[in-house]
FILUM-493213 format. One line per 5 residues: number of its first residue (from 0); their letters; for each residue x, y, z of C-alpha. Coordinates in steps of 0.05 Angstrom, whole numbers, plus 5000, padded with zeros to 4 digits. Example, Ala and Ser with C-alpha at 12.3 -4.5 7.8 and 13.67 -1.06 7.14 Angstrom:
BEGIN
0	AS	5246/4910/5156 ~ 5273/4979/5143
END
This chain:
BEGIN
0	XXXXX	4543/5655/3947 ~ 4551/5671/4020 ~ 4598/5624/4057 ~ 4564/5572/4101 ~ 4566/5576/4176
5	XXXXX	4630/5551/4207 ~ 4592/5505/4254 ~ 4566/5462/4198 ~ 4601/5404/4165 ~ 4621/5416/4092
10	XXXXX	4578/5388/4037 ~ 4607/5322/4013 ~ 4649/5320/3951 ~ 4632/5266/3899 ~ 4667/5199/3899
15	XXXXX	4727/5200/3852 ~ 4737/5275/3856 ~ 4808/5296/3837 ~ 4847/5344/3882 ~ 4913/5377/3867
20	XXXXX	4959/5399/3924 ~ 5009/5456/3927 ~ 5064/5411/3901 ~ 5022/5392/3840 ~ 5009/5321/3864
25	XXXXX	4941/5293/3847 ~ 4896/5256/3895 ~ 4833/5216/3882 ~ 4779/5216/3935 ~ 4743/5153/3957
30	XXXXX	4687/5142/4006 ~ 4678/5180/4071 ~ 4704/5141/4132 ~ 4696/5192/4187 ~ 4686/5264/4208
35	XXXXX	4720/5312/4255 ~ 4695/5375/4289 ~ 4682/5413/4226 ~ 4710/5368/4171 ~ 4701/5303/4134
40	XXXXX	4754/5248/4124 ~ 4758/5212/4058 ~ 4798/5152/4034 ~ 4849/5176/3982 ~ 4899/5149/3933
45	XXXXX	4954/5178/3889 ~ 4932/5132/3832 ~ 4879/5175/3800 ~ 4866/5124/3744 ~ 4832/5073/3789
50	XXXXX	4779/5076/3842 ~ 4807/5083/3912 ~ 4818/5014/3944 ~ 4791/4998/4012 ~ 4860/4983/4040
55	XXXXX	4893/5048/4018 ~ 4943/5079/4066 ~ 4923/5152/4056 ~ 4865/5196/4077 ~ 4847/5268/4062
60	XXXXX	4814/5314/4112 ~ 4769/5366/4080 ~ 4738/5429/4112 ~ 4710/5494/4088 ~ 4763/5545/4071
65	XXXXX	4738/5593/4125 ~ 4744/5543/4182 ~ 4802/5556/4230 ~ 4818/5487/4262 ~ 4844/5456/4198
70	XXXXX	4885/5517/4184 ~ 4919/5512/4252 ~ 4930/5438/4244 ~ 4957/5447/4174 ~ 5009/5497/4198
75	XXXXX	5034/5446/4249 ~ 5038/5389/4199 ~ 5073/5432/4148 ~ 5125/5453/4199 ~ 5136/5389/4239
80	XXXXX	5103/5327/4208 ~ 5141/5318/4143 ~ 5170/5249/4133 ~ 5242/5273/4127 ~ 5239/5313/4193
85	XXXXX	5209/5255/4232 ~ 5259/5204/4207 ~ 5318/5249/4222 ~ 5295/5261/4293 ~ 5282/5186/4304
90	XXXXX	5354/5170/4282 ~ 5382/5222/4330 ~ 5343/5191/4388 ~ 5353/5119/4365 ~ 5278/5107/4363
95	XXXXX	5242/5054/4323 ~ 5176/5090/4323 ~ 5147/5160/4334 ~ 5072/5168/4340 ~ 5061/5227/4295
100	XXXXX	5020/5220/4230 ~ 5060/5237/4168 ~ 5040/5298/4127 ~ 5037/5284/4051 ~ 5008/5347/4022
105	XXXXX	4954/5401/4024 ~ 4918/5451/3981 ~ 4853/5486/3961 ~ 4795/5463/3918 ~ 4728/5489/3892
110	XXXXX	4664/5452/3879 ~ 4596/5484/3862 ~ 4621/5553/3882 ~ 4645/5528/3950 ~ 4718/5533/3970
115	XXXXX	4751/5477/4009 ~ 4816/5466/4044 ~ 4845/5396/4046 ~ 4905/5359/4075 ~ 4931/5289/4058
120	XXXXX	4961/5247/4114 ~ 4971/5176/4138 ~ 4911/5132/4146 ~ 4900/5112/4219 ~ 4857/5060/4252
125	XXXXX	4808/5063/4310 ~ 4818/5112/4368 ~ 4838/5093/4439 ~ 4771/5116/4467 ~ 4737/5055/4437
130	XXXXX	4787/5011/4473 ~ 4772/5046/4539 ~ 4697/5039/4528 ~ 4705/4965/4513 ~ 4746/4955/4577
135	XXXXX	4700/4993/4623 ~ 4742/5056/4621 ~ 4807/5024/4644 ~ 4871/4999/4611 ~ 4923/4952/4641
140	XXXXX	4977/4987/4680 ~ 5035/4962/4638 ~ 5000/4987/4575 ~ 4986/5054/4607 ~ 5059/5064/4625
145	XXXXX	5081/5043/4555 ~ 5032/5093/4525 ~ 5059/5148/4570 ~ 5130/5130/4553 ~ 5116/5136/4478
150	XXXXX	5076/5200/4485 ~ 5133/5234/4522 ~ 5175/5223/4459 ~ 5119/5253/4416 ~ 5113/5314/4461
155	XXXXX	5188/5325/4462 ~ 5189/5325/4386 ~ 5132/5374/4377 ~ 5158/5418/4433 ~ 5225/5424/4398
160	XXXXX	5187/5446/4337 ~ 5157/5504/4378 ~ 5088/5474/4384 ~ 5045/5445/4440 ~ 4986/5398/4428
165	XXXXX	4940/5425/4484 ~ 4886/5371/4474 ~ 4914/5303/4492 ~ 4859/5251/4504 ~ 4841/5180/4485
170	XXXXX	4796/5204/4428 ~ 4856/5237/4395 ~ 4901/5177/4402 ~ 4895/5133/4341 ~ 4918/5061/4331
175	XXXXX	4957/5046/4269 ~ 4920/5021/4208 ~ 4971/4967/4191 ~ 4996/4956/4262 ~ 4943/4967/4317
180	XXXXX	4998/4966/4370 ~ 5027/5031/4345 ~ 4992/5092/4375 ~ 4993/5161/4343 ~ 4976/5229/4372
185	XXXXX	4929/5261/4322 ~ 4882/5321/4315 ~ 4925/5384/4322 ~ 4866/5431/4315 ~ 4881/5464/4383
190	XXXXX	4957/5462/4374 ~ 4992/5526/4394 ~ 5059/5556/4376 ~ 5083/5572/4446 ~ 5153/5595/4426
195	XXXXX	5152/5631/4358 ~ 5223/5644/4333 ~ 5251/5622/4400 ~ 5213/5673/4443 ~ 5169/5639/4496
200	XXXXX	5100/5667/4509 ~ 5094/5703/4576 ~ 5052/5679/4633 ~ 4988/5720/4634 ~ 4921/5700/4662
205	XXXXX	4859/5717/4622 ~ 4793/5695/4654 ~ 4756/5708/4589 ~ 4795/5651/4557 ~ 4792/5605/4617
210	XXXXX	4775/5530/4616 ~ 4797/5521/4544 ~ 4804/5450/4519 ~ 4773/5384/4541 ~ 4748/5397/4611
215	XXXXX	4768/5329/4641 ~ 4842/5336/4624 ~ 4857/5409/4610 ~ 4913/5439/4650 ~ 4908/5487/4709
220	XXXXX	4941/5541/4665 ~ 4885/5533/4614 ~ 4833/5538/4669 ~ 4863/5606/4686 ~ 4865/5629/4614
225	XXXXX	4941/5625/4609 ~ 4970/5608/4541 ~ 4990/5534/4538 ~ 5062/5514/4549 ~ 5104/5451/4553
230	XXXXX	5085/5438/4626 ~ 5012/5443/4606 ~ 5019/5386/4556 ~ 5053/5343/4608 ~ 5001/5357/4661
235	XXXXX	4945/5338/4612 ~ 4982/5274/4597 ~ 4987/5259/4672 ~ 4912/5267/4680 ~ 4901/5220/4621
240	XXXXX	4947/5167/4650 ~ 4910/5171/4717 ~ 4843/5164/4682 ~ 4865/5103/4642 ~ 4891/5069/4705
245	XXXXX	4831/5082/4749 ~ 4774/5087/4700 ~ 4750/5153/4730 ~ 4775/5219/4758 ~ 4758/5255/4823
250	XXXXX	4723/5311/4786 ~ 4680/5269/4740 ~ 4616/5283/4779 ~ 4616/5358/4766 ~ 4643/5365/4695
255	XXXXX	4587/5414/4680 ~ 4619/5463/4729 ~ 4689/5483/4705 ~ 4704/5522/4769 ~ 4693/5460/4812
260	XXXXX	4735/5419/4765 ~ 4791/5471/4772 ~ 4786/5469/4848 ~ 4789/5393/4849 ~ 4850/5391/4804
265	XXXXX	4883/5444/4848 ~ 4872/5402/4910 ~ 4900/5341/4876 ~ 4963/5377/4853 ~ 4973/5410/4921
270	XXXXX	4969/5344/4959 ~ 5017/5304/4915 ~ 5038/5248/4918 ~ 4987/5224/4970 ~ 4926/5250/4932
275	XXXXX	4944/5206/4871 ~ 4971/5146/4909 ~ 4905/5138/4947 ~ 4869/5130/4880 ~ 4904/5064/4867
280	XXXXX	4860/5006/4846 ~ 4869/4931/4851 ~ 4928/4911/4807 ~ 4941/4983/4785 ~ 4982/5025/4832
285	XXXXX	4989/5099/4815 ~ 5058/5112/4845 ~ 5090/5125/4777 ~ 5036/5175/4757 ~ 5042/5209/4825
290	XXXXX	5117/5219/4814 ~ 5104/5241/4742 ~ 5055/5296/4764 ~ 5099/5316/4822 ~ 5156/5331/4774
295	XXXXX	5109/5369/4727 ~ 5086/5411/4787 ~ 5158/5432/4799 ~ 5166/5460/4729 ~ 5163/5534/4714
300	XXXXX	5119/5562/4659 ~ 5177/5572/4611 ~ 5223/5517/4638 ~ 5244/5461/4591 ~ 5225/5393/4620
305	XXXXX	5275/5336/4629 ~ 5241/5287/4581 ~ 5291/5231/4596 ~ 5274/5236/4669 ~ 5200/5233/4654
310	XXXXX	5211/5171/4612 ~ 5251/5140/4668 ~ 5192/5151/4716 ~ 5149/5109/4669 ~ 5201/5058/4649
315	XXXXX	5170/5003/4692 ~ 5119/4995/4635 ~ 5174/4961/4596 ~ 5176/4951/4521 ~ 5140/4903/4476
320	XXXXX	5071/4894/4448 ~ 5013/4935/4477 ~ 4960/4894/4512 ~ 4891/4925/4505 ~ 4854/4867/4537
325	XXXXX	4809/4885/4597 ~ 4846/4892/4663 ~ 4825/4855/4726 ~ 4773/4888/4769 ~ 4714/4931/4749
330	XXXXX	4717/5003/4729 ~ 4707/5058/4779 ~ 4742/5022/4836 ~ 4788/5080/4850 ~ 4772/5126/4907
335	XXXXX	4752/5195/4884 ~ 4756/5228/4952 ~ 4812/5278/4944 ~ 4782/5336/4982 ~ 4779/5297/5047
340	XXXXX	4848/5269/5060 ~ 4856/5221/5120 ~ 4867/5255/5186 ~ 4938/5259/5211 ~ 4958/5210/5263
345	XXXXX	4905/5159/5244 ~ 4920/5099/5203 ~ 4871/5086/5146 ~ 4831/5023/5146 ~ 4825/5013/5222
350	XXXXX	4753/5003/5243 ~ 4726/5052/5294 ~ 4728/5026/5365 ~ 4783/4975/5357 ~ 4844/4978/5399
355	XXXXX	4916/4965/5382 ~ 4945/4897/5398 ~ 4982/4897/5464 ~ 5055/4876/5462 ~ 5070/4806/5485
360	XXXXX	5097/4799/5557 ~ 5172/4791/5564 ~ 5197/4720/5558 ~ 5230/4685/5617 ~ 5286/4635/5613
365	XXXXX	5243/4574/5627 ~ 5178/4599/5597 ~ 5185/4565/5529 ~ 5139/4508/5549 ~ 5079/4553/5556
370	XXXXX	5096/4613/5511 ~ 5058/4585/5452 ~ 5002/4562/5498 ~ 4991/4633/5523 ~ 4995/4659/5452
375	XXXXX	4939/4613/5429 ~ 4897/4629/5491 ~ 4900/4703/5474 ~ 4866/4688/5408 ~ 4813/4642/5438
380	XXXXX	4793/4686/5497 ~ 4735/4734/5488 ~ 4743/4768/5555 ~ 4799/4783/5605 ~ 4819/4724/5648
385	XXXXX	4811/4731/5722 ~ 4876/4734/5761 ~ 4861/4669/5797 ~ 4862/4631/5731 ~ 4931/4655/5711
390	XXXXX	4978/4596/5711 ~ 5047/4601/5742 ~ 5079/4657/5781 ~ 5075/4730/5760 ~ 5121/4743/5702
395	XXXXX	5174/4794/5719 ~ 5217/4834/5673 ~ 5281/4796/5657 ~ 5345/4827/5680 ~ 5387/4799/5624
400	XXXXX	5380/4767/5556 ~ 5408/4702/5580 ~ 5345/4664/5560 ~ 5351/4684/5487 ~ 5412/4639/5478
405	XXXXX	5379/4580/5512 ~ 5312/4586/5476 ~ 5332/4541/5418 ~ 5354/4483/5462 ~ 5291/4486/5505
410	XXXXX	5243/4491/5446 ~ 5249/4416/5436 ~ 5209/4404/5500 ~ 5140/4375/5495 ~ 5089/4430/5500
415	XXXXX	5022/4420/5533 ~ 4960/4430/5491 ~ 4927/4498/5501 ~ 4867/4500/5546 ~ 4818/4557/5538
420	XXXXX	4787/4595/5595 ~ 4718/4565/5584 ~ 4746/4495/5597 ~ 4772/4509/5667 ~ 4705/4491/5699
425	XXXXX	4702/4423/5665 ~ 4772/4399/5683 ~ 4783/4358/5746 ~ 4709/4353/5761 ~ 4723/4306/5819
430	XXXXX	4769/4356/5852 ~ 4725/4418/5849 ~ 4726/4429/5923 ~ 4800/4417/5927 ~ 4813/4466/5870
435	XXXXX	4773/4520/5905 ~ 4816/4513/5967 ~ 4881/4509/5927 ~ 4868/4572/5887 ~ 4911/4626/5918
440	XXXXX	4892/4696/5936 ~ 4932/4753/5906 ~ 5003/4748/5932 ~ 5029/4808/5971 ~ 5088/4843/5941
445	XXXXX	5133/4826/5999 ~ 5128/4751/5984 ~ 5143/4753/5909 ~ 5218/4747/5914 ~ 5227/4688/5961
450	XXXXX	5198/4653/6022 ~ 5189/4691/6087 ~ 5243/4679/6139 ~ 5197/4694/6197 ~ 5132/4728/6213
455	XXXXX	5165/4790/6241 ~ 5227/4792/6198 ~ 5199/4820/6132 ~ 5251/4842/6081 ~ 5256/4915/6062
460	XXXXX	5242/4912/5987 ~ 5267/4982/5972 ~ 5335/4969/6002 ~ 5347/4901/5971 ~ 5378/4887/5904
465	XXXXX	5359/4832/5856 ~ 5412/4781/5841 ~ 5418/4746/5775 ~ 5377/4687/5803 ~ 5316/4729/5819
470	XXXXX	5325/4733/5896 ~ 5346/4792/5938 ~ 5414/4790/5968 ~ 5389/4787/6040 ~ 5336/4735/6024
475	XXXXX	5378/4682/5990 ~ 5352/4616/6018 ~ 5402/4569/6052 ~ 5423/4506/6016 ~ 5380/4463/6062
480	XXXXX	5318/4504/6046 ~ 5335/4504/5972 ~ 5333/4428/5975 ~ 5267/4427/6011 ~ 5224/4483/5982
485	XXXXX	5196/4459/5916 ~ 5155/4486/5858 ~ 5081/4494/5871 ~ 5039/4502/5809 ~ 4966/4510/5791
490	XXXXX	4928/4444/5785 ~ 4920/4456/5711 ~ 4995/4465/5705 ~ 5007/4400/5744 ~ 4961/4362/5698
495	XXXXX	4997/4386/5635 ~ 5066/4371/5663 ~ 5046/4302/5688 ~ 5014/4284/5621 ~ 5062/4316/5571
500	XXXXX	5127/4338/5602 ~ 5141/4281/5651 ~ 5131/4211/5620 ~ 5159/4180/5684 ~ 5157/4204/5756
505	XXXXX	5214/4248/5776 ~ 5229/4262/5848 ~ 5200/4330/5863 ~ 5260/4347/5907 ~ 5306/4342/5845
510	XXXXX	5265/4393/5805 ~ 5285/4457/5839 ~ 5265/4517/5798 ~ 5271/4584/5831 ~ 5230/4620/5779
515	XXXXX	5167/4579/5787 ~ 5164/4575/5863 ~ 5099/4603/5889 ~ 5100/4622/5963 ~ 5031/4624/5992
520	XXXXX	5029/4655/6062 ~ 4961/4625/6077 ~ 4991/4554/6074 ~ 5039/4567/6131 ~ 5015/4537/6196
525	XXXXX	5005/4577/6259 ~ 5070/4549/6284 ~ 5130/4586/6258 ~ 5169/4520/6256 ~ 5131/4483/6201
530	XXXXX	5099/4495/6133 ~ 5059/4457/6081 ~ 5092/4442/6014 ~ 5060/4417/5950 ~ 5108/4392/5897
535	XXXXX	5098/4390/5822 ~ 5080/4316/5824 ~ 5019/4330/5867 ~ 5043/4306/5935 ~ 5026/4350/5994
540	XXXXX	5061/4341/6061 ~ 5080/4380/6122 ~ 5154/4389/6132 ~ 5189/4409/6194 ~ 5232/4470/6189
545	XXXXX	5305/4464/6210 ~ 5291/4504/6274 ~ 5238/4453/6295 ~ 5287/4394/6290 ~ 5339/4431/6331
550	XXXXX	5288/4448/6385 ~ 5264/4375/6388 ~ 5335/4351/6396 ~ 5347/4399/6453 ~ 5283/4375/6486
555	XXXXX	5303/4302/6481 ~ 5371/4316/6511 ~ 5340/4358/6567 ~ 5288/4304/6584 ~ 5341/4250/6582
560	XXXXX	5386/4287/6630 ~ 5327/4303/6674 ~ 5306/4230/6677 ~ 5377/4207/6688 ~ 5386/4255/6747
565	XXXXX	5319/4235/6776 ~ 5337/4161/6773 ~ 5404/4174/6805 ~ 5372/4213/6861 ~ 5322/4157/6874
570	XX	5377/4104/6882 ~ 5414/4149/6929
END
């Protein structure tokens, strides 16, 4: 009889059929529990006298003798998956578990003129793909890192046995039958002996063999037709970890075009670590995977990886039981835009048209009582405030940091409640006309450092130097003028000070404050010997300048002498 086509599954063997392996051990077949690419999986037992129990710990994979995948897988299991070899390696690495199914035997069988190849191995449970489907494609980050940590141990073991897996994916990761928290890497049908007898396969691209493996996860070397190597396995694992974290991959939308998939993977690897970090989802950052793939990118085709370093990159997953419960957030939240990285110099997330927040103005020594007020006003205002509404004198750049040491002691002052710009028209309704007259015009620069000493004696600002008190050296007011000239504030400022800061009246002449003096040239009378002064308590009066008093005294003396001489002349 002609052998059947390789693409067909083998005809089922009868329940209770007895198989004999190469070591003369007998196996009894039970019911079929699954099927692979070209094979069937049966429950099996070494007790051939009784029917196979439903909780048996062994299975047998059966394929036609001519099929190649089972032959390749069998060669790997015979070389690397024997129980003694696994236990010896676990003791050398001080591991409690290694996720490789144990090989128990293999052989050939015939039934109705058909030849079969079979292999007995550990019974495993459900695959990880069902967990991903139940969770919307995602797995919790801690669990993903634990899976990666354990799979690095598995890859190190099979690499030391001269094989690579070349097809790592969730469908080939099986949960333990007795312990579902143990995960095994199964299905070695595409396994490849990359280093036979210690000689590594050379790097050689072959387009005819390109894109081999599972298209979502296959390595860039496999896309180019290069024989798989250790770095290929690690790159495939990195793509799997990224998929489990995010629930999707940037190239999912064109899986039917292998060339586009290859280009997308190339862009992702070229732009590491940013290309992977920007795929982070809520509660699942991808920093560890980004560093993992960045290290894999640095490996040469024949270079041996530092497996301990790779495990250290994933160590934040910790140890303990695996949690396969659904993670927070829906699947597909990760951004898949890898081809269009954010433009340099622009911060992501800023809406178009918004401007950066302007820095706060420098603080003055006595400005603590309205710092918070201005800060709240900046949040409440919807448009720039006209200059005539700005309270207090223009804020100048401080010459020293003296105020920083006094800020704590002055912070205990009572602060006036903030008043927004829209409330200015409704305050002091009875004094609207008075406020219009009191609002100053923009102050000329020549008057900002002190009062004018005369209409024709303007200070030369460029030749003067500021003193530590804020006045120029040649404009320092005399002590008599310092006692007379008082602080003149905006009516709004007077109201806050009178209501909050001054519970009782304080003589305005005792509240000299050089920083808050506002000199308004339009309030000086036409006579150069007098000026009008408004103090912080609201009183407005006309004061005589010192030169006026001296002139009046001279006039009184002169008139007295003149009258005295006139009277004396009359008597004579």
